[in-house]
Residue frames relative to the residue before (quaternion, step in Angstrom):
aa qw qx qy qz dx dy dz
X 1.0000 0.0000 0.0000 0.0000 0.00 0.00 0.00
X 0.6662 0.4961 -0.3044 0.4662 3.57 0.93 -0.90
X 0.6173 0.5403 -0.3417 0.4586 3.57 1.11 -0.74
X 0.6499 0.5197 -0.3146 0.4567 3.57 0.97 -0.89
X 0.6536 0.5061 -0.3107 0.4691 3.58 0.94 -0.86
X 0.6381 0.5285 -0.3321 0.4508 3.58 1.00 -0.78
X 0.6531 0.5078 -0.3165 0.4642 3.59 0.99 -0.85
X 0.6500 0.5149 -0.3151 0.4617 3.58 0.92 -0.91
X 0.6566 0.5116 -0.3087 0.4603 3.57 0.94 -0.90
X 0.6521 0.5165 -0.3193 0.4538 3.58 0.96 -0.89
X 0.6720 0.4977 -0.3039 0.4565 3.57 0.92 -0.89
X 0.6600 0.5131 -0.3129 0.4507 3.57 1.02 -0.75
X 0.7009 0.4629 -0.2687 0.4713 3.58 1.12 -0.62
X 0.5285 0.6873 -0.3968 0.3013 3.59 1.16 -0.60
X 0.6742 0.4853 -0.3324 0.4466 3.66 0.73 -0.86
X 0.6676 0.5018 -0.3078 0.4558 3.57 0.92 -0.89
X 0.6508 0.5157 -0.3105 0.4627 3.54 1.00 -0.87
X 0.6569 0.5075 -0.3122 0.4621 3.56 0.94 -0.91
X 0.6475 0.5158 -0.3173 0.4626 3.56 1.01 -0.85
X 0.6310 0.5487 -0.3171 0.4474 3.54 1.08 -0.84
X 0.7465 0.3973 -0.1961 0.4965 3.56 1.09 -0.82
X 0.2908 0.7866 -0.5015 0.2127 3.59 1.25 0.21
X 0.3785 -0.7419 0.5135 0.2066 3.56 -0.83 1.04
X 0.4337 -0.6589 0.5423 0.2891 3.51 -1.20 0.54
X 0.6565 -0.4974 0.3832 0.4180 3.55 -1.27 0.32
X 0.6234 0.5498 -0.3371 0.4421 3.58 1.02 -0.80
X 0.6601 0.5073 -0.3110 0.4583 3.59 0.95 -0.85
X 0.6418 0.5244 -0.3210 0.4583 3.57 0.96 -0.84
X 0.6704 0.4938 -0.2992 0.4660 3.58 0.87 -0.94
X 0.6496 0.5219 -0.3146 0.4546 3.57 0.94 -0.88
X 0.6567 0.5030 -0.3057 0.4715 3.58 0.95 -0.87
X 0.6323 0.5389 -0.3339 0.4453 3.58 0.95 -0.85
X 0.6951 0.4747 -0.2733 0.4655 3.56 0.93 -0.91
X 0.7772 0.4038 -0.2052 0.4369 3.55 0.66 -1.13
X 0.7566 0.4021 -0.2085 0.4716 3.58 1.01 -0.77
X 0.7922 0.3030 -0.1404 0.5108 3.59 1.13 -0.54
X 0.7787 0.3961 -0.2259 0.4309 3.56 0.43 -1.23
X 0.6814 0.4796 -0.3004 0.4642 3.61 0.79 -0.95
X 0.6842 0.4651 -0.3151 0.4651 3.65 0.77 -0.88
X 0.6353 0.5505 -0.3303 0.4293 3.58 1.03 -0.78
X 0.7079 0.4341 -0.2656 0.4899 3.57 0.87 -0.91
X 0.5933 0.5443 -0.3724 0.4617 3.60 1.12 -0.51
X 0.6500 0.5044 -0.3128 0.4746 3.58 0.99 -0.82
X 0.6440 0.5093 -0.3262 0.4685 3.57 0.99 -0.78
X 0.6412 0.5223 -0.3275 0.4570 3.60 0.95 -0.83
X 0.6500 0.5094 -0.3157 0.4673 3.58 0.98 -0.83
X 0.6635 0.5050 -0.3054 0.4599 3.58 0.93 -0.88
X 0.6621 0.5043 -0.3058 0.4625 3.59 1.00 -0.83
X 0.6316 0.5255 -0.3260 0.4675 3.59 1.05 -0.73
X 0.6587 0.4961 -0.3024 0.4780 3.57 0.97 -0.84
X 0.6217 0.5394 -0.3348 0.4588 3.57 1.05 -0.75
X 0.6386 0.5188 -0.3251 0.4662 3.59 0.95 -0.84
X 0.6530 0.5154 -0.3053 0.4634 3.57 0.97 -0.87
X 0.7009 0.4785 -0.2824 0.4472 3.59 0.87 -0.92
X 0.6456 0.4859 -0.3306 0.4877 3.59 1.05 -0.66
X 0.5967 0.5362 -0.3604 0.4760 3.60 1.08 -0.64
X 0.6486 0.5167 -0.3086 0.4661 3.58 1.02 -0.81
X 0.6197 0.5369 -0.3295 0.4682 3.55 1.09 -0.74
X 0.6754 0.4873 -0.2975 0.4668 3.58 0.90 -0.89
X 0.6975 0.4754 -0.2741 0.4608 3.58 1.01 -0.78
X 0.8041 0.0766 -0.0314 0.5886 3.56 1.16 -0.55
X 0.0939 -0.8457 0.5237 0.0420 3.57 0.47 1.19
X 0.2496 0.7291 -0.6051 0.1997 3.54 -0.95 0.99
X 0.6600 -0.4770 0.3760 0.4422 3.56 -1.26 0.17
X 0.6557 0.5290 -0.3122 0.4389 3.57 0.99 -0.85
X 0.6987 0.4547 -0.2884 0.4711 3.61 0.84 -0.90
X 0.5988 0.5360 -0.3589 0.4747 3.59 1.15 -0.54
X 0.6375 0.5195 -0.3254 0.4667 3.59 0.97 -0.81
X 0.6429 0.5201 -0.3261 0.4581 3.59 0.98 -0.83
X 0.6652 0.4986 -0.3050 0.4646 3.58 0.91 -0.90
X 0.6640 0.5006 -0.3101 0.4609 3.57 0.93 -0.85
X 0.6369 0.5261 -0.3285 0.4578 3.58 0.97 -0.79
X 0.6898 0.4663 -0.2870 0.4737 3.57 0.93 -0.84
X 0.5505 0.5743 -0.3955 0.4591 3.57 1.16 -0.49
X 0.6663 0.5046 -0.3022 0.4585 3.56 0.89 -0.91
X 0.6382 0.5158 -0.3231 0.4715 3.58 1.03 -0.76
X 0.6532 0.5075 -0.3124 0.4672 3.57 1.01 -0.79
X 0.6135 0.5448 -0.3404 0.4593 3.59 1.05 -0.73
X 0.6513 0.5032 -0.3163 0.4718 3.59 0.96 -0.84
X 0.6694 0.4969 -0.3065 0.4594 3.59 0.86 -0.93
X 0.6567 0.4953 -0.3116 0.4756 3.58 0.98 -0.82
X 0.6731 0.5252 -0.3113 0.4174 3.59 0.85 -0.95
X 0.6140 0.5557 -0.3523 0.4360 3.59 1.11 -0.56
X 0.7736 0.3189 -0.1774 0.5180 3.61 1.07 -0.65
X 0.4469 0.7457 -0.4250 0.2521 3.59 1.27 -0.26
X 0.7240 0.4327 -0.2465 0.4772 3.57 1.11 -0.62
X 0.5004 0.5902 -0.4526 0.4431 3.60 1.26 0.31
X 0.0948 0.8660 -0.4796 0.1053 3.50 0.75 1.15
X 0.5186 0.5674 -0.4862 0.4156 3.54 0.26 1.34
X 0.7946 0.3353 -0.2181 0.4567 3.54 -1.28 0.25
X 0.8771 -0.0619 0.0381 0.4748 3.58 -1.06 -0.81
X 0.6308 0.5660 -0.3420 0.4060 3.59 1.02 -0.71
X 0.7545 0.4263 -0.2023 0.4561 3.56 1.09 -0.71
X 0.6094 0.5058 -0.3805 0.4776 3.59 1.14 0.49
X 0.8395 0.2191 -0.1587 0.4712 3.56 -1.31 0.43
X 0.5846 -0.6178 0.3575 0.3857 3.59 1.10 0.71
X 0.2651 0.8105 -0.4970 0.1608 3.60 1.15 0.42
X 0.6316 0.5404 -0.3534 0.4292 3.57 0.90 -0.84
X 0.7103 0.4509 -0.2635 0.4719 3.59 0.82 -0.97
X 0.6210 0.5345 -0.3509 0.4534 3.58 1.10 -0.58
X 0.6450 0.4865 -0.3230 0.4929 3.57 1.10 -0.61
X 0.7951 -0.0981 0.1036 0.5895 3.56 0.88 -0.95
X 0.1947 -0.7690 0.6022 0.0906 3.56 -0.55 1.21
X 0.3720 0.7013 -0.5049 0.3390 3.53 -0.08 1.37
X 0.4615 -0.1581 -0.8669 0.1020 1.65 -1.90 1.65
X 0.1577 -0.7563 0.6301 0.0781 3.54 -1.20 0.67
X 0.0700 -0.8723 0.4835 0.0215 3.54 0.62 1.21
X 0.7259 0.4162 -0.2428 0.4908 3.59 1.12 -0.53
X 0.4696 -0.7068 0.4271 0.3121 3.57 1.26 0.16
X 0.1707 0.8316 -0.5113 0.1340 3.55 1.12 0.71
X 0.6539 0.5288 -0.3265 0.4316 3.58 0.87 -0.92
X 0.6546 0.5182 -0.3181 0.4492 3.58 0.88 -0.93
X 0.6667 0.5058 -0.3050 0.4546 3.58 0.87 -0.94
X 0.6952 0.4781 -0.2878 0.4530 3.57 0.88 -0.91
X 0.6534 0.5025 -0.3189 0.4677 3.59 0.96 -0.81
X 0.6502 0.5026 -0.3184 0.4726 3.58 0.94 -0.81
X 0.6274 0.5359 -0.3306 0.4581 3.58 1.09 -0.71
X 0.6326 0.5259 -0.3222 0.4685 3.56 1.01 -0.83
X 0.6813 0.4899 -0.2897 0.4604 3.57 0.88 -0.94
X 0.6590 0.5224 -0.3152 0.4398 3.58 0.95 -0.84
X 0.7664 0.3612 -0.1778 0.5004 3.55 1.03 -0.85
X 0.3021 -0.7688 0.5009 0.2584 3.57 1.31 -0.15
X 0.0605 0.8386 -0.5342 0.0883 3.54 0.91 1.02
X 0.3643 -0.7731 0.4692 0.2224 3.63 -0.40 1.15
X 0.5543 0.6191 -0.3948 0.3919 3.61 1.15 -0.48
X 0.6258 0.5761 -0.3352 0.4051 3.58 1.11 -0.68
X 0.6844 0.4694 -0.2943 0.4740 3.59 1.17 -0.39
X 0.6355 0.4817 -0.3144 0.5151 3.57 1.33 0.00
X 0.4068 -0.7489 0.4574 0.2538 3.63 -0.34 1.17
X 0.6397 0.5351 -0.3389 0.4354 3.60 0.95 -0.80
X 0.7058 0.4368 -0.2629 0.4918 3.58 0.93 -0.86
X 0.6342 0.5339 -0.3308 0.4509 3.57 0.98 -0.81
X 0.6515 0.5520 -0.3101 0.4179 3.57 1.00 -0.84
X 0.6862 0.4632 -0.2838 0.4837 3.58 1.19 -0.42
X 0.5963 0.5695 -0.3563 0.4394 3.56 1.30 -0.07
X 0.7994 -0.2955 0.2196 0.4747 3.54 -1.33 -0.16
X 0.5137 -0.6503 0.4644 0.3123 3.57 -0.97 0.86
X 0.6060 0.5863 -0.3531 0.4053 3.58 1.11 -0.61
X 0.6605 0.5265 -0.2990 0.4440 3.60 1.19 -0.50
X 0.7787 0.3977 -0.1555 0.4596 3.59 1.16 -0.47
X 0.5870 0.6169 -0.3558 0.3850 3.57 1.25 0.14
X 0.7503 -0.3900 0.2904 0.4480 3.53 -1.35 -0.12
X 0.5971 0.5625 -0.3624 0.4424 3.58 1.13 -0.57
X 0.6515 0.4963 -0.3006 0.4887 3.56 0.98 -0.87
X 0.6655 0.5119 -0.3018 0.4516 3.56 0.93 -0.91
X 0.6125 0.5475 -0.3563 0.4451 3.57 1.01 -0.74
X 0.6607 0.4946 -0.3245 0.4621 3.60 0.88 -0.84
X 0.6463 0.5302 -0.3268 0.4409 3.57 0.95 -0.84
X 0.7466 0.4093 -0.2166 0.4776 3.59 0.98 -0.83
X 0.8172 0.2442 -0.0939 0.5136 3.59 1.07 -0.69
X 0.6091 0.6129 -0.3469 0.3648 3.60 1.16 -0.41
X 0.7839 -0.3178 0.2469 0.4728 3.52 -1.37 -0.13
X 0.8094 0.2371 -0.2006 0.4983 3.57 -0.79 1.04
X 0.4540 0.7203 -0.4374 0.2894 3.60 1.26 -0.11
X 0.5450 0.6241 -0.4010 0.3906 3.58 1.18 -0.42
X 0.5400 0.6275 -0.3938 0.3994 3.60 1.22 -0.40
X 0.5736 0.6308 -0.3714 0.3677 3.57 1.17 -0.55
X 0.6346 0.5465 -0.3380 0.4294 3.58 1.17 -0.39
X 0.7492 0.2751 -0.1904 0.5716 3.58 1.30 0.06
X 0.7120 -0.4474 0.3262 0.4318 3.56 -1.30 0.10
X 0.5239 0.6534 -0.3994 0.3730 3.57 1.22 -0.43
X 0.7288 0.4335 -0.2356 0.4748 3.57 1.12 -0.63
X 0.2393 0.8275 -0.4879 0.1411 3.60 1.22 0.35
X 0.6930 0.4616 -0.2990 0.4661 3.62 0.74 -0.98
X 0.6430 0.5303 -0.3215 0.4495 3.56 0.90 -0.94
X 0.6742 0.5025 -0.2937 0.4547 3.55 0.96 -0.88
X 0.6602 0.4975 -0.3180 0.4642 3.58 0.94 -0.81
X 0.5963 0.5279 -0.3521 0.4916 3.59 1.14 -0.58
X 0.6587 0.5024 -0.3085 0.4675 3.59 0.89 -0.93
X 0.6473 0.5179 -0.3258 0.4546 3.57 0.98 -0.80
X 0.6262 0.5278 -0.3394 0.4627 3.60 0.99 -0.75
X 0.6257 0.5269 -0.3343 0.4681 3.59 1.03 -0.79
X 0.6926 0.4773 -0.2940 0.4540 3.59 0.83 -0.92
X 0.6011 0.5459 -0.3641 0.4563 3.59 1.09 -0.57
X 0.6554 0.4886 -0.3058 0.4880 3.59 0.99 -0.82
X 0.6385 0.5308 -0.3241 0.4533 3.57 0.98 -0.84
X 0.6730 0.4951 -0.2967 0.4625 3.58 0.90 -0.92
X 0.6428 0.5258 -0.3213 0.4552 3.56 1.00 -0.80
X 0.6704 0.4872 -0.2981 0.4737 3.59 0.90 -0.90
X 0.6539 0.5189 -0.3171 0.4501 3.58 0.92 -0.88
X 0.6562 0.5038 -0.3096 0.4687 3.58 0.98 -0.83
X 0.6364 0.5298 -0.3223 0.4587 3.57 1.04 -0.77
X 0.6462 0.5195 -0.3206 0.4579 3.57 0.95 -0.86
X 0.6672 0.4961 -0.3041 0.4650 3.57 0.89 -0.91
X 0.6597 0.5127 -0.3089 0.4546 3.58 0.93 -0.88
X 0.6830 0.4881 -0.3017 0.4519 3.59 0.90 -0.84
X 0.6441 0.4930 -0.3338 0.4802 3.59 1.07 -0.59
X 0.6945 0.4582 -0.2728 0.4830 3.59 1.15 -0.55
X 0.5095 0.6442 -0.4187 0.3876 3.58 1.26 -0.20
X 0.3711 -0.7634 0.4768 0.2284 3.65 -0.46 1.12
X 0.7040 0.4289 -0.2659 0.4996 3.59 1.21 -0.38
X 0.5972 0.6112 -0.3385 0.3940 3.59 1.29 0.05
X 0.8533 -0.0849 0.0778 0.5085 3.54 -1.01 -0.89
X 0.6088 0.5597 -0.3654 0.4274 3.61 1.01 -0.69
X 0.6471 0.5132 -0.3148 0.4677 3.58 0.96 -0.83
X 0.6446 0.5256 -0.3255 0.4498 3.58 0.97 -0.84
X 0.6940 0.4696 -0.2776 0.4698 3.57 0.98 -0.83
X 0.7188 0.4422 -0.2459 0.4768 3.57 1.03 -0.78
X 0.7747 0.2039 -0.1214 0.5861 3.56 1.24 -0.43
X 0.0636 -0.8325 0.5499 0.0222 3.59 0.53 1.14
X 0.1126 -0.8083 0.5778 0.0077 3.53 -1.10 0.77
X 0.5983 -0.5766 0.4254 0.3585 3.55 -1.15 0.63
X 0.6724 0.5018 -0.2949 0.4574 3.56 1.15 -0.56
X 0.5634 0.5922 -0.3906 0.4234 3.59 1.27 -0.19
X 0.4434 -0.7291 0.4458 0.2703 3.62 -0.69 0.98
X 0.7691 0.3611 -0.1852 0.4938 3.59 1.14 -0.55
X 0.8114 0.1952 -0.0589 0.5478 3.57 0.97 -0.84
X 0.0103 0.8434 -0.5339 0.0588 3.54 0.28 1.30
X 0.7912 0.0838 -0.0323 0.6050 3.58 1.22 -0.41
X 0.6334 -0.5181 0.3989 0.4139 3.55 -1.28 0.26
X 0.5445 0.5977 -0.4022 0.4294 3.57 1.16 -0.43
X 0.6858 0.4758 -0.2839 0.4720 3.57 0.91 -0.92
X 0.6155 0.5239 -0.3462 0.4763 3.59 1.08 -0.66
X 0.6622 0.5037 -0.3012 0.4659 3.58 0.92 -0.92
X 0.6338 0.5200 -0.3302 0.4678 3.57 1.04 -0.72
X 0.6329 0.5289 -0.3306 0.4587 3.57 1.05 -0.75
X 0.6741 0.4862 -0.2984 0.4692 3.61 0.92 -0.88
X 0.6550 0.4952 -0.3118 0.4781 3.57 0.96 -0.85
X 0.6262 0.5474 -0.3253 0.4498 3.55 1.08 -0.74
X 0.5951 0.5584 -0.3648 0.4483 3.59 1.07 -0.67
X 0.6656 0.5018 -0.2955 0.4668 3.56 0.98 -0.84
X 0.7148 0.4675 -0.2630 0.4487 3.56 0.74 -1.08
X 0.7216 0.4173 -0.2506 0.4923 3.58 0.83 -0.96
X 0.5667 0.6013 -0.3815 0.4145 3.58 1.21 -0.43
X 0.6712 0.4700 -0.3052 0.4852 3.59 0.91 -0.84
X 0.6064 0.5454 -0.3444 0.4649 3.57 1.12 -0.64
X 0.6522 0.5165 -0.3102 0.4600 3.58 1.00 -0.85
X 0.6169 0.5424 -0.3485 0.4515 3.59 0.98 -0.81
X 0.6971 0.4739 -0.2750 0.4624 3.57 0.87 -0.95
X 0.7949 0.3828 -0.1814 0.4344 3.57 0.61 -1.20
X 0.7706 0.3449 -0.1897 0.5012 3.61 1.09 -0.61
X 0.7507 0.3829 -0.2123 0.4947 3.58 1.13 -0.52
X 0.7860 0.3588 -0.1770 0.4713 3.60 0.85 -0.94
X 0.7419 0.4587 -0.2575 0.4158 3.58 0.56 -1.14
X 0.5938 0.5810 -0.4026 0.3844 3.67 0.93 -0.57
X 0.7743 0.3005 -0.2045 0.5180 3.61 1.03 -0.58
X 0.6122 0.5365 -0.3627 0.4536 3.60 1.17 -0.40
X 0.4721 -0.6591 0.4493 0.3754 3.57 1.15 -0.61
X 0.2689 -0.7658 0.5680 0.1361 3.54 -0.96 0.90
X 0.8682 0.0748 -0.0533 0.4877 3.54 -1.16 0.74
X 0.7669 -0.3967 0.1979 0.4640 3.55 0.84 0.99
X 0.4360 0.6953 -0.4673 0.3288 3.60 1.22 0.07
X 0.5928 -0.5848 0.4193 0.3617 3.56 -1.18 0.54
X 0.5699 -0.5987 0.4323 0.3604 3.61 -1.06 0.66
X 0.1342 -0.7767 0.6124 0.0607 3.55 -1.16 0.69
X 0.2122 -0.8374 0.4870 0.1288 3.59 0.26 1.23
X 0.6938 0.4713 -0.2914 0.4600 3.60 1.03 -0.65
X 0.5606 0.5387 -0.4056 0.4806 3.56 1.30 0.33
X 0.5236 0.6499 -0.3977 0.3812 3.56 1.32 -0.02
X 0.5152 -0.6121 0.5065 0.3216 3.52 -1.16 0.66
X 0.8620 0.0880 -0.0964 0.4898 3.59 -1.01 0.94
X 0.2706 0.7871 -0.5208 0.1897 3.62 1.04 0.62
X 0.6188 0.5709 -0.3595 0.4024 3.60 1.03 -0.67
X 0.7433 0.3974 -0.2133 0.4940 3.58 1.00 -0.78
X 0.4793 -0.6771 0.4324 0.3533 3.57 1.27 -0.07
X 0.5376 0.6632 -0.3715 0.3649 3.56 1.25 0.35
X 0.3070 0.7825 -0.4987 0.2113 3.60 1.22 0.24
X 0.7732 0.3562 -0.1973 0.4861 3.57 0.55 -1.14
X 0.6114 0.5275 -0.3762 0.4543 3.66 0.93 -0.62
X 0.6610 0.4895 -0.3268 0.4655 3.61 0.98 -0.71
X 0.6244 0.5198 -0.3359 0.4765 3.59 1.08 -0.69
X 0.6235 0.5282 -0.3350 0.4691 3.58 0.99 -0.80
X 0.6652 0.4947 -0.2994 0.4724 3.58 1.01 -0.81
X 0.5723 0.5634 -0.3730 0.4647 3.60 1.13 -0.58
X 0.6624 0.4913 -0.2923 0.4842 3.56 0.90 -0.97
X 0.6335 0.5424 -0.3339 0.4393 3.60 0.94 -0.87
X 0.6663 0.5193 -0.3033 0.4409 3.57 0.93 -0.91
X 0.6718 0.4812 -0.2968 0.4785 3.57 0.96 -0.84
X 0.6392 0.5248 -0.3297 0.4553 3.57 0.98 -0.80
X 0.6400 0.5205 -0.3252 0.4622 3.58 0.98 -0.83
X 0.6501 0.5160 -0.3248 0.4535 3.58 0.95 -0.83
X 0.6557 0.5102 -0.3101 0.4621 3.58 0.94 -0.85
X 0.7789 0.4029 -0.2024 0.4359 3.55 0.66 -1.16
X 0.7298 0.4346 -0.2644 0.4567 3.61 0.86 -0.85
X 0.6270 0.4969 -0.3508 0.4867 3.59 1.16 -0.40
X 0.2305 -0.8031 0.5046 0.2176 3.57 1.30 -0.51
X 0.1488 0.8500 -0.4941 0.1058 3.53 1.10 0.71
X 0.6348 0.5440 -0.3410 0.4299 3.58 1.04 -0.69
X 0.6180 0.5565 -0.3437 0.4363 3.60 1.20 -0.43
X 0.5651 0.5645 -0.3989 0.4504 3.57 1.28 0.08
X 0.6198 0.5215 -0.3420 0.4764 3.55 1.30 0.01
X 0.6758 -0.4840 0.3552 0.4277 3.58 -1.27 -0.09
X 0.6892 -0.5215 0.3167 0.3908 3.56 -1.20 0.57
X 0.6802 0.5101 -0.3102 0.4253 3.57 0.92 -0.82
X 0.6939 0.4560 -0.2787 0.4825 3.58 1.25 -0.22
X 0.4017 0.7329 -0.4692 0.2853 3.58 1.24 0.18
X 0.5055 0.6537 -0.4169 0.3787 3.58 1.24 -0.28
X 0.5581 0.6279 -0.3909 0.3761 3.55 1.15 -0.60
X 0.6707 0.4921 -0.2959 0.4694 3.57 0.89 -0.94
X 0.6464 0.5210 -0.3206 0.4561 3.57 0.98 -0.84
X 0.6500 0.5156 -0.3138 0.4618 3.57 1.00 -0.82
X 0.6551 0.5050 -0.3114 0.4677 3.57 0.98 -0.86
X 0.6521 0.5114 -0.3168 0.4613 3.58 0.94 -0.86
X 0.6140 0.5493 -0.3363 0.4563 3.56 1.08 -0.77
X 0.6857 0.4730 -0.2834 0.4751 3.58 0.92 -0.90
X 0.6161 0.5196 -0.3531 0.4752 3.60 1.04 -0.67
X 0.6157 0.5337 -0.3354 0.4729 3.57 1.11 -0.67
X 0.6245 0.5271 -0.3288 0.4733 3.57 1.05 -0.77
X 0.6425 0.5207 -0.3178 0.4637 3.57 0.99 -0.85
X 0.6445 0.5266 -0.3206 0.4522 3.57 0.96 -0.84
X 0.6745 0.4946 -0.2948 0.4620 3.57 0.92 -0.92
X 0.6608 0.4964 -0.3107 0.4695 3.59 0.96 -0.84
X 0.6427 0.5423 -0.3226 0.4345 3.56 0.99 -0.83
X 0.6519 0.5257 -0.3119 0.4488 3.57 1.07 -0.73
X 0.5743 0.5924 -0.3769 0.4210 3.57 1.20 -0.42
X 0.6910 0.4580 -0.2640 0.4930 3.56 1.11 -0.74
X 0.0079 0.8476 -0.5253 0.0744 3.54 -0.15 1.32
X 0.6687 0.4851 -0.2974 0.4787 3.59 1.24 -0.31
X 0.6245 -0.4679 0.4354 0.4488 3.59 -1.27 0.19
X 0.6825 -0.5618 0.2783 0.3756 3.54 -1.07 0.80
X 0.6317 0.5445 -0.3555 0.4220 3.64 0.95 -0.74
X 0.6905 0.4431 -0.2747 0.5014 3.59 0.97 -0.84
X 0.6222 0.5628 -0.3422 0.4232 3.58 1.02 -0.78
X 0.6582 0.5220 -0.3125 0.4434 3.57 1.00 -0.78
X 0.6733 0.4806 -0.2939 0.4789 3.59 1.19 -0.45
X 0.6386 0.4884 -0.3168 0.5033 3.57 1.30 -0.15
X 0.4545 -0.7261 0.4368 0.2744 3.64 -0.44 1.17
X 0.6573 0.5186 -0.3206 0.4430 3.59 0.95 -0.83
X 0.7013 0.4500 -0.2708 0.4820 3.57 0.88 -0.92
X 0.6153 0.5371 -0.3435 0.4635 3.60 1.06 -0.72
X 0.6341 0.5286 -0.3236 0.4624 3.58 1.00 -0.82
X 0.6461 0.5186 -0.3164 0.4621 3.58 1.00 -0.82
X 0.6445 0.5128 -0.3176 0.4698 3.59 1.00 -0.79
X 0.6456 0.5050 -0.3144 0.4789 3.58 0.98 -0.85
X 0.6380 0.5329 -0.3269 0.4496 3.56 1.04 -0.76
X 0.5900 0.5700 -0.3710 0.4353 3.60 1.08 -0.62
X 0.6047 0.5410 -0.3524 0.4663 3.58 1.08 -0.66
X 0.6481 0.5147 -0.3124 0.4662 3.58 0.95 -0.88
X 0.6314 0.5342 -0.3302 0.4549 3.58 1.00 -0.82
X 0.6585 0.4994 -0.3280 0.4576 3.60 0.91 -0.83
X 0.6273 0.5326 -0.3408 0.4546 3.59 1.03 -0.69
X 0.6472 0.5022 -0.3129 0.4807 3.56 1.01 -0.80
X 0.6663 0.4978 -0.2999 0.4673 3.59 0.96 -0.87
X 0.5565 0.5880 -0.3892 0.4394 3.58 1.12 -0.58
X 0.6926 0.4726 -0.2715 0.4725 3.55 0.89 -0.96
X 0.6838 0.5022 -0.2952 0.4393 3.56 0.84 -1.00
X 0.7693 0.3727 -0.1927 0.4818 3.58 0.81 -1.02
X 0.7352 0.4408 -0.2432 0.4540 3.56 0.87 -0.94
X 0.7666 0.3093 -0.1743 0.5350 3.57 1.13 -0.58
X 0.7536 0.4139 -0.2457 0.4477 3.60 0.51 -1.17
X 0.6970 0.4582 -0.2856 0.4719 3.60 0.79 -0.98
X 0.6489 0.5162 -0.3221 0.4569 3.57 0.91 -0.89
X 0.6679 0.4956 -0.3036 0.4648 3.58 0.93 -0.87
X 0.6449 0.5307 -0.3215 0.4462 3.58 0.98 -0.84
X 0.7123 0.4251 -0.2399 0.5043 3.55 1.11 -0.73
X 0.4392 -0.7077 0.4470 0.3262 3.56 1.28 -0.15
X 0.4960 0.6704 -0.3973 0.3830 3.54 1.18 0.69
X 0.2718 -0.6958 0.6286 0.2164 3.51 -1.40 0.19
X 0.3476 -0.7674 0.5003 0.1997 3.57 -0.47 1.20
X 0.3602 -0.7644 0.4720 0.2513 3.60 1.10 -0.60
X 0.7371 -0.4164 0.2966 0.4418 3.53 -1.34 -0.05
X 0.5389 -0.6320 0.4566 0.3188 3.51 -1.21 0.53
X 0.4987 -0.6406 0.4983 0.3044 3.53 -1.10 0.73
X 0.6169 0.5558 -0.3448 0.4376 3.57 1.25 -0.26
X 0.4558 0.6943 -0.4576 0.3175 3.60 1.22 -0.27
X 0.7979 0.2729 -0.2190 0.4909 3.53 -0.85 0.98
X 0.5068 0.6379 -0.4346 0.3839 3.60 1.25 -0.16
């Protein structure tokens, strides 16, 4: 009887307690920056710097072992990038930085054509970071680097025969490391994007109020799940009953398709949970955060089922089912984050940044 009374009392106090502890918009924004975005970009910068070092080591001492080290670090950099890739605001969205890091979607295979052209002609500009950085974004991103490290002819990198290819790859990693370091530095600059988000102003073209900042953060969540579905999953799973196309998947050559998607989900989940954005709403709407976390958990479990490279995974009914289920999860998260969370916060997420892609 006493246990029952204790449960009833706890339930009766929970709404009031939650309301009492309701976070302010300033607290949510601060948590998002300090607990999620800054650490995420710092980790990416560290991974990109290590990748540059390992590819330099490969070029200086080509061997099977040094190639394995470079490839392993490429995969680590892909994971670090994928965790922050959907934080599409501020420093990432200026000076073509997003496309320079990863030119995707690439429906016409532009990166492949350009990289193959560079290799065929041994274009010396591709080995000079300053010159490469002024060329097509498709030639200098992670997609280009993946082909250099894992694509046709990549076995040459283990010997002197791959010298030009390696120097091109090294130039790409130098640009990647430079961009990653810049992003981390700008997020850590107390007078930069963090100040704009924490101190919105009528004179700011993007963030005139905390409402607009909150809409931007909520939009990252809602449009992020849309990007996972429309840009990462459906291109290779097939749309509207079309046959799967494993070679349309991002990072299929390195076997990083699904690990990168899992990292995309991880990044969005961290933003939702560590910013505690749902706690800025009323107590009766706290279910929204719980529902979103539940679906992110479903995504994590489904992602772990897919253990093979995407081409083999699509031929395995169990793994194919898990991939199809990830699409369903994104649809559920679209509703929870884009509609329920936005409504609970009294916000309008607005049009998707993917419109027109």
